Structure formats: structure tokens, C-alpha cells
N, C-alpha and C positions, 0 to 999 in steps of 0.2 A: 355499434355497441350493443351488447346483449344485456337486456334488463331482467330476463327470466330464464331460469333453468327448470327442467321438468324431470321428475322421477318416473319410473315405470308405472306406479300406481295410478296417478292421474291420467296417463295415456290410456291405460286399460279401462279406467272408469269412463273416460270420454267415449270410447269405442264399443264398450260392452254395456248394452242397456240393462242387463241383469246384475251388473256389478253394484255392490253396496255403495260405492262412491260415484255412481253415474251422475246423479243430479248435481252434486257438488262440483265434480270435474267439468260437467257441461257448463255450469254457471261461471266457473273460474276461468276456464281456458277459452271459451268462445268470445269473451269480451276483449281479449287481448288481440290487438291488430299489429302484431310484430312477431318475428320468429322466436321460437323457444329453442334453447340449446340443451343438449343432453349428451350422454355418452353412448358409444356403441354397446357397451355392456348393459346399460339400462334398457336400451331398445331391444337387445337380445332377450332380456327378462320379459319385457312386454310381449314380444313375439311368441315366446314359449307359452305364456299364459293365455294368449289369444289363438293358439294353434288350431283349436277346434271351431273357431269362428272365422271362417275364411273371408267374409266381407269385411269384418273388422280388421283382420290382418292385412288385407289389401288396402284398406283405407289408411292404415299406418304407413305403408309403403308410399302411398300417394302424398301424405303429409311431408314425408322426407323428400320425395322427388320434387315437390313444389317449393321446397325450401322453408316451409312453415315450421318444420322441426329440423334443426341443424345438429349433425353428429360430430362429436369430438373424440378421437381415438386416445383417450386418456390412459387406458391400461398399458398400451404399447409405448406411450411417450413418457409416462411417469410411474413406471413400475416400482421404483424404490419407495416413492412416497405412498403409493397404494399399500405396499408391504408394511410400512411404518404404521399406517392407520389400522390395518388388520391386526397387528401385534398389540396395539393400544386398546382396541375395542373388540373383545371376544365375540360379541353378538353381531358385529358388522359383517355384511357380505361384500363381495367384490364390487357389485353394482353400487352400493352405498359409498364405498371407499372412492370409487371413481367420481361420484358426484361431489364428494367433499373436496377432492382435488380440483374439479372443475370450478367449484365455488372459490377456491383459492386463486385460480387463474382469472376468474371474472368476479372480483371482490364486490362490485356494486350490484350484481345480479341477485335476485331473490329466488330461492328454490321452492318450487311448487311440489308438494308431496302430501301423502296421506299417512306417512310413516312416522310415528311418534319418536322413534329412535333418533331421528335427526335433531330433536330437541336436546339430546345429550351429547351428540358429536360436536367436536370443536375443530375449526379450521385455524390455520396458522398456530396450531398447538394450544391456544387458549381462548379463541374468539367464537362465540355462538354464530351459527349460520343464520342469515336473514331468511325467514321462512314465510311462505304462504301455505297454511295448513288448516284443515277444518277444526273448528272449536269442538272440544270434547264435552260430553254431558257429565 
């Protein structure tokens, strides 16, 4: 059973010591002793943002290879639902849409994110996503 989903932001924060969310991501993700699920789209976003930090990029691949981060191909499996979400939320990108769909597929799992937009997105058309998100000042 998957208890936690993870967005690109906390993965980037974990692996990039200069990222604004590094400390929060480190504290949040390293205490979890279980796999984190995410989508291939979210990992692609993290890889793009980490492209100039080869050791961080390689560490992300190791996390996936070791099964500590599990990938779900939501975009190819649930294209229609991703499209519905993109139509409903103009500010939503494809990575966020795939994570909302993954949250629908794993309804007990909490999404770890640094993205405030997830406070506004709804799964199952009207239900707030259960989030682990930094407190805002």
C-alpha cells in the first residue's frame, strides 16, 4: 500500500542543497521509511530542473532503481482524466494533473508537495487532496 505521493518540488529540494525547499524536503522525506509514489511526468520535471546538477540527477535515478521512488505512468494510462483536469484548472500543468489522478488512484495516500496550487485542486471532482505541505508565513 502506498501512503505517500511526491511531487517534483520536494524531490528537487531533497537533492539540490541550494534549493529554497532543501531543509524542509530533507526533514520531510528522510523520516519516511517507505516507498514514495509519483508519476513519470513529475520525475521528468525534476530531471529537467536538476539537469545541471549531475550528482543530484544520478541520485534521483538511484532512488528509482532502489524502489524508494516508484513511478506510475498515469499520463499514458489516464489521458482522458488528465485532459479533464487541465480543462478545469487553467493554471495546472500536466505534471500536477497526473499527480491529482494518482491521488484518485491511491485515495489514502498523502501528497508531499511545495506547490500551493494543490490546495485548490480537487480530486474526484470535489474532494481536497490530503497534503503534506510547508506552512506559509
